[in-house]
C-alpha positions in Angstrom: 83.7 89.5 126.2 83.4 93.0 124.7 79.7 93.3 124.3 77.4 95.7 122.3 77.8 98.3 125.0 81.1 99.2 123.5 79.3 101.5 121.1 76.3 103.7 121.8 73.2 103.1 119.7 72.1 100.0 117.8 72.5 99.1 114.2 70.4 96.7 112.1 72.4 93.7 111.0 72.2 92.6 107.4 71.6 88.9 107.2 73.7 87.0 104.7 72.2 83.6 104.1 73.8 82.8 100.8 76.2 79.9 100.9 78.0 81.2 97.8 76.5 78.7 95.5 75.3 80.0 92.2 75.2 78.5 88.7 77.9 80.2 86.6 76.3 83.3 85.1 77.4 85.2 82.1 78.9 87.8 84.4 80.8 85.1 86.2 82.1 83.7 83.0 83.2 87.1 81.9 85.0 87.6 85.2 86.8 84.2 84.9 87.8 84.9 81.3 89.4 88.1 82.5 91.1 86.3 85.4 92.5 83.7 83.0 93.7 86.4 80.6 95.2 88.8 83.2 96.0 87.3 86.6 96.1 83.6 85.9 98.5 81.5 83.8 97.5 78.1 82.5 100.2 75.5 83.5 101.4 73.5 80.5 104.6 71.8 81.7 105.8 72.2 85.3 104.0 72.7 88.6 105.3 75.7 90.5 106.0 75.0 94.2 103.9 77.0 96.6 101.5 78.5 94.1 97.7 78.8 94.3 95.7 76.9 91.6 92.2 76.2 90.7 91.4 72.6 89.6 88.8 72.1 86.9 88.1 68.7 85.4 88.3 68.2 81.7 85.2 66.0 81.7 82.9 68.3 83.6 84.5 71.8 83.4 83.7 72.5 87.1 85.9 73.5 89.9 87.1 71.3 92.8 85.9 72.8 96.1 85.2 72.2 99.8 81.5 71.5 100.7 79.4 73.1 103.4 77.5 76.3 104.2 79.8 79.3 104.7 77.2 81.0 106.9 77.5 78.2 109.4 81.3 78.0 109.1 81.1 74.4 107.8 83.8 74.9 105.2 86.4 75.3 108.0 85.7 71.9 109.4 87.8 68.7 109.2 86.2 65.9 107.1 84.2 68.3 104.9 83.8 66.4 101.6 85.2 67.6 98.3 82.9 68.1 95.3 82.9 70.0 92.0 80.9 73.2 91.3 80.6 76.1 88.9 82.8 79.0 89.6 82.0 81.0 92.8 83.3 84.6 92.4 83.5 87.4 94.9 84.9 90.8 94.1 86.3 89.5 90.8 88.2 86.6 92.4 87.3 82.9 92.6 86.4 82.2 96.2 89.0 80.6 98.5 87.2 77.2 98.8 87.8 76.7 95.1 91.5 77.7 95.2 94.3 75.4 96.4 98.0 75.8 97.3 100.3 73.2 95.8 103.2 72.7 98.2 106.2 70.5 97.4 107.0 68.2 100.3 109.2 65.3 99.3 110.6 63.2 96.4 110.4 59.4 96.6 111.8 57.2 93.8 112.1 60.2 91.5 108.5 61.2 92.0 107.7 64.6 93.5 104.9 64.7 96.1 102.8 67.7 97.1 100.3 68.8 99.7 97.2 70.4 98.2 95.9 73.0 100.7 92.7 74.9 100.5 93.1 78.7 100.7 89.8 79.2 102.6 90.2 76.6 105.3 94.0 76.0 105.4 93.3 72.2 105.4 94.7 69.5 103.2 93.2 67.4 100.5 93.0 64.0 102.2 92.0 60.4 101.6 89.7 59.5 104.6 91.5 57.0 106.8 94.1 56.3 104.1 91.4 54.2 102.3 92.5 52.2 99.3 88.9 51.6 98.2 88.1 52.9 94.7 85.2 55.4 94.7 86.0 56.9 98.2 85.0 60.5 98.3 87.9 62.8 99.3 87.8 65.2 102.2 89.8 68.1 103.8 91.7 67.5 107.0 94.3 69.2 109.2 97.9 68.6 108.3 99.4 65.7 110.3 102.6 66.4 112.3 104.5 63.8 110.2 104.2 63.4 106.4 101.3 61.0 105.7 100.8 59.2 102.4 97.1 59.9 102.4 97.9 63.7 102.2 100.6 63.4 99.6 99.9 63.7 95.8 101.9 63.4 92.7 101.0 65.6 89.7 101.8 64.2 86.2 101.0 65.3 82.7 97.9 63.7 81.3 97.0 62.7 77.7 95.1 65.9 77.1 97.5 68.8 76.4 97.8 71.1 79.4 96.0 68.7 81.7 97.3 66.7 84.7 96.5 63.5 86.5 96.8 63.7 90.3 97.7 60.5 92.1 97.6 59.8 95.9 100.8 58.4 97.3 99.1 56.0 99.7 96.4 54.5 97.6 97.9 54.9 94.1 94.5 56.1 92.9 93.7 59.2 90.9 91.7 62.3 91.6 88.4 61.7 89.8 85.2 63.5 88.8 82.8 60.6 89.6 81.0 59.4 86.5 82.4 62.2 84.3 79.5 64.3 85.6 78.8 67.9 84.6 76.5 68.4 87.6 77.2 70.7 90.5 77.8 68.9 93.7 79.3 65.8 92.1 81.7 64.0 94.6 85.4 64.2 93.9 86.7 60.7 94.6 89.8 58.5 94.2 89.6 55.8 91.6 91.9 53.4 89.9 94.1 55.5 87.7 93.2 55.4 84.0 93.3 57.6 81.0 89.7 59.1 81.0 89.1 62.8 81.0 87.3 62.5 84.3 90.8 62.0 85.8 92.3 64.9 83.8 92.5 68.3 85.5 93.3 71.8 84.2 95.4 73.6 86.8 95.3 77.3 86.5 97.7 79.4 88.6 96.2 82.3 90.5 97.8 85.3 92.3 99.3 84.8 95.7 96.7 85.6 98.4 96.0 85.6 102.1 94.9 82.3 103.5 93.8 80.9 106.8 96.6 79.3 108.9 94.9 76.2 110.2 97.8 75.2 112.4 97.5 78.5 114.3 93.7 78.3 114.6 94.0 74.8 116.0 96.6 75.9 118.5 94.0 78.1 120.1 91.4 75.3 120.2 92.4 74.4 123.7 89.8 71.8 124.7 91.2 70.2 127.8 90.0 71.0 131.3 93.6 71.0 132.5 94.9 73.6 130.0 94.3 76.8 131.9 93.1 79.5 129.5 91.0 77.8 126.8 89.0 80.7 125.3 89.7 84.4 125.3 90.1 87.5 123.2 93.2 89.7 122.3 96.1 87.3 121.4 99.2 89.7 121.3 102.5 87.9 121.2 105.9 88.8 122.7 109.0 86.9 121.5 111.6 86.2 124.2 115.4 85.9 123.7 115.3 82.3 124.9 113.1 81.3 121.9 109.8 81.2 123.8 106.8 83.4 123.0 104.3 84.9 125.4 100.7 85.1 124.2 98.8 87.8 126.0 95.1 87.5 126.4 92.3 89.6 127.8 89.1 88.1 129.4 89.6 84.3 129.6 87.7 81.2 130.5 89.6 78.5 132.3 89.5 74.9 131.1 87.7 74.0 134.3 84.6 75.7 132.9 84.4 73.3 129.9 81.5 71.0 130.0 81.6 67.3 128.7 80.5 68.5 125.3 83.5 70.9 125.0 81.3 74.0 125.5 80.5 76.5 128.3 77.3 76.7 130.2 75.4 79.9 129.3 75.4 81.0 132.9 79.2 80.8 133.2 81.5 83.8 132.9 85.2 84.6 132.6 87.5 82.8 135.0 90.0 85.7 135.0 90.3 89.1 133.4 93.5 88.4 131.6 96.2 85.8 131.2 99.5 84.9 129.5 100.4 81.7 127.7 104.0 80.5 127.4 104.6 78.9 123.9 107.8 76.8 124.0 109.1 78.1 120.6 107.8 80.0 117.6 107.5 76.7 115.7 105.8 74.7 118.4 102.0 74.9 117.8 101.1 72.2 120.3 98.5 73.6 122.7 99.3 71.0 125.3 102.9 72.2 125.5 101.8 75.8 126.1 101.0 76.4 129.8 99.7 79.5 131.6 102.0 81.9 133.3 101.3 82.1 137.0 102.1 84.6 139.8 101.9 85.0 143.6 99.9 87.8 145.4 97.2 88.4 142.8 94.9 91.2 144.1 91.9 89.1 143.0 93.4 85.8 144.2 93.8 84.5 140.7 97.3 83.1 140.1 96.7 82.9 136.3 95.7 86.6 136.1 98.8 88.7 135.5 97.3 92.3 135.6 95.3 93.2 138.7 91.9 94.8 138.3 92.2 98.1 140.2 89.7 99.2 143.0 86.5 100.5 141.5 87.2 99.0 138.1 85.9 95.9 136.3 88.7 95.2 133.8 92.4 95.1 133.3 93.2 94.4 129.7 96.9 93.9 128.8 98.1 94.9 125.4 101.4 94.9 123.6 104.7 94.2 125.3 108.5 94.0 124.8 111.4 92.1 126.4 114.3 94.2 127.9 116.9 92.1 129.6 115.2 89.6 131.9 112.1 91.8 132.2 108.9 92.0 130.0 107.0 95.3 130.0 103.4 95.2 129.0 100.9 98.0 128.6 97.6 97.5 130.4 94.3 99.3 129.9 92.2 99.7 133.0 88.6 100.8 133.5 85.0 99.7 134.0 82.4 98.3 131.6 84.0 99.1 128.3 85.3 102.6 129.2 89.0 103.2 129.6 89.8 105.3 132.7 93.6 104.6 133.2 96.5 102.6 131.9 99.6 101.2 133.4 102.9 99.5 132.5 103.4 96.0 134.0 106.9 94.9 134.7 107.2 91.1 134.6 110.4 89.4 135.7 111.2 86.3 133.8 111.5 82.9 135.4 112.6 79.6 133.9 109.3 78.1 135.0 105.7 79.3 134.7 105.7 81.5 137.9 106.9 85.1 137.2 107.2 88.2 139.4 104.7 90.9 138.6 104.9 94.7 139.4 102.5 97.4 138.2 104.1 100.8 137.3 102.6 104.1 136.2 104.8 106.1 133.8 104.0 109.8 133.7 102.0 110.7 130.6 100.9 107.3 129.6 99.3 106.5 132.9 96.6 108.8 134.2 95.0 109.6 130.8 92.5 107.8 128.6 92.4 109.8 125.4 95.0 107.7 123.7 95.1 104.0 124.5 98.6 102.8 123.9 97.5 99.3 123.1 98.3 99.1 119.3 101.9 97.9 119.4 105.4 98.0 120.9 108.6 98.0 118.8 112.1 97.8 120.3 114.1 99.7 117.6 117.8 99.8 116.8 118.1 103.5 118.0 117.8 102.6 121.7 114.1 103.4 122.0 110.9 101.4 122.3 108.1 102.9 120.2 104.6 102.4 121.6 101.6 102.9 119.3 98.2 103.9 120.5 94.7 104.9 119.2 92.4 107.8 119.8 88.8 107.1 118.8 87.5 109.8 116.4 84.4 108.4 114.7 81.9 106.5 116.9 84.2 103.5 116.9 84.6 103.4 113.1 87.8 105.5 112.9 90.9 106.2 115.0 93.9 108.5 115.0 97.1 106.4 115.5 99.7 108.1 117.7 103.2 107.1 118.9 105.1 107.5 122.1 108.5 106.2 123.0 110.8 105.4 126.0 114.5 104.6 126.2 115.4 100.9 126.5 117.4 102.0 129.6 114.4 103.6 131.3 110.8 102.3 130.6 109.4 104.8 133.0 110.5 107.9 130.9 107.9 108.4 128.2 107.8 111.1 125.5 105.1 111.7 122.9 105.1 112.6 119.2 103.3 115.9 118.6 103.6 115.9 114.8 107.1 117.5 114.8 109.0 116.6 118.0 108.9 114.5 121.1 107.2 116.2 124.1 106.5 115.3 127.7 102.7 114.9 127.5 100.4 113.1 124.9 99.0 115.3 122.2 95.7 114.3 120.6 94.2 115.4 117.3 95.0 115.2 113.6 98.2 117.2 113.9 99.9 114.7 116.2 98.7 111.5 114.6 101.0 109.4 112.4 98.2 107.9 110.4 94.5 107.0 110.7 92.9 103.6 111.2 89.5 102.0 111.1 87.8 100.1 113.9 90.9 98.7 115.6 94.5 98.6 114.7 97.9 97.0 115.4 101.4 98.2 114.5 104.7 96.1 114.3 108.1 96.2 112.6 108.4 93.7 109.8 111.1 93.2 107.2 112.5 96.8 107.5 109.1 98.6 107.7 106.5 99.6 110.2 103.3 97.7 109.3 99.9 98.7 110.5 97.0 96.2 110.3 93.5 97.6 110.7 90.0 96.3 110.1 86.5 97.4 109.5 84.4 98.0 112.7 83.5 94.5 113.6 81.0 95.2 116.3 78.4 97.1 114.3 76.4 95.0 111.8 77.9 96.2 108.5 78.6 94.3 105.3 82.2 95.6 105.2 84.4 93.0 106.9 87.9 93.6 105.6 91.4 93.6 107.0 93.8 96.2 105.6 97.6 97.0 105.8 99.7 100.1 105.4 103.4 100.6 105.8 106.0 103.3 106.8 109.8 103.5 107.0 109.7 105.5 110.2 107.7 105.1 113.4 106.3 108.6 113.0 105.1 107.9 109.4 104.0 108.8 106.9 102.1 105.5 106.2 101.0 104.4 102.8 97.4 104.2 101.8 95.5 101.3 103.3 95.3 98.1 101.1 92.7 95.4 101.6 94.4 92.0 102.2 91.6 89.8 103.5 87.9 89.5 104.0 86.6 87.9 107.2 84.1 85.1 106.3 83.0 83.8 109.7 79.4 83.7 111.0 77.5 83.0 114.2 74.6 80.7 113.4 73.8 82.3 110.0 74.6 86.0 110.8 77.9 87.8 110.7 80.0 87.1 113.8 81.5 90.1 115.6 85.3 90.4 115.3 88.1 92.7 116.7 91.6 92.9 118.2 94.0 92.4 115.3 97.5 91.5 116.2 100.7 91.1 114.1 103.3 88.4 114.9 106.6 89.1 113.0 108.4 86.4 115.0 106.3 83.7 113.5 108.4 83.1 110.4 107.4 80.2 108.2 110.0 80.6 105.5 107.4 81.6 102.9 107.6 85.4 103.2 104.2 85.5 104.8 103.1 87.6 107.8 101.0 86.0 110.6 98.1 88.2 111.5 95.4 87.2 114.1 92.0 88.5 115.1 89.3 87.3 117.5 85.6 86.6 117.3 83.1 87.6 120.0 80.2 85.6 121.5 77.7 87.7 119.7 76.1 88.6 116.3 73.4 91.1 115.5 70.0 89.4 115.7 71.3 86.0 116.8 71.3 84.4 120.2 74.8 83.0 121.1 73.4 80.7 123.8 72.1 77.5 122.1 70.5 74.7 124.1 72.1 76.1 127.2 75.7 76.3 125.9 78.2 78.7 124.4 80.5 77.5 121.8 84.2 78.5 122.6 84.9 78.7 118.8 83.4 82.2 119.0 85.8 83.4 121.6 89.1 82.3 120.2 92.0 83.6 118.2 92.0 83.0 114.4 95.1 83.2 112.3 95.8 84.2 108.6 99.0 84.5 106.6 99.4 87.5 104.4 102.0 87.3 101.6 104.7 90.0 101.9 103.9 91.0 98.3 100.4 92.0 99.2 101.7 94.3 102.0 104.6 95.9 100.0 107.4 94.3 102.1 
């Protein structure tokens, strides 16, 4: 748990208690008119597969959305009910809980069926329990592993020009604005299909956008006492040639610490300072199939802790890594409190099971210095080198210079460092040697022919700015493009902004949609809010969260 002591000084936190609900103002109407005219296209004939739409009922003119208070993260939950509401607009865009992906899934008896997925939560429009009762209010729910009729919808032209009826495959009933209401908060239900305007919907296409990947988020909701690491920060991934993926964590709680209510006691602490999970394949998001890596001869007597905490230190935080032959090399930052004093390169020898051999090494130049922490990324390039990216803090935790080092694939102990014009034997700090600058924290990876940097606003200080940005380059030494905002973090801790950090990029996680998986972590804290409630800590606030960013937003 990276606490407030990471940064000197204290900042007042700005409380945001709005749940995003406002009657549509003239300004909102103006924004929506511009959206419709410029970035949105009314659908008149065919539904485009894998496109974001808003759903507004002809009878009420309001938008279908997920219920709940954003400041208590309720809109992320399974079983949140679906209602209608006036447009909710942030930064000129209709909010994610009113935008929905339409995703083609199957054709049965010449009828095309779709999933309807909320952009904000990543969950599907769902008929509770597959009910066939008319008047049942709809909900959002996670996607079932197998296609389920209660989550499949046909979309057919309605009597009103440009409108559609949306029919559930399981019940045969239609998406309905109950009672043809014009009121905010009216339930959206399923009812016997008819011809009324309360079952006719205007679908308006919106620009491709970043969305929450619920399958990835749920993968890290490890709620069994037998699962090993169940809550942690970091979340760097290392793909292996055998198809498996290593997920590297920093401070971690073991499942044995989970109480019967699925939370941790407030007086509990980390079980180990780092760990590694072994995912069976890039497409297997089953937490129960993803065990901890183990080792012999741990200095702290913790077989699930891969990097030893050195004498006199309090932490060993592994970062990025790369596979070379049957070895995996992982950078590890070492120090006390929240201050880096050294770093090492761990050599892990692969094993068919969970137990691996572990060796700590200290390459000259990288080890023995703490000015540049080479924890931002590792890329094995086609030129025979592994490029390692690091950050040098320059602005009280708000800004960083990003630097790059490299070592030959044939010799991970032989590091050289970019000084702005050539490769030299020792790290060079300062603006002249940097390849770009970043904000609070950063990650770099190679994606679709480009080096991609993901950076985010400083998530530990209590600021309103909570954005994630990307920039790209064609060379590991830059130059990088200007940063572009691709997502805004919307998570809170009991009404106040939750702290967030440690972005990571996962190019191996290909979903066939030209979308990049990016993760970040929350922290057990928020300015002005106590994280311990009734004697318990909620693991939700110390787990990895995943989002998918369209390549088009990144420039790939």
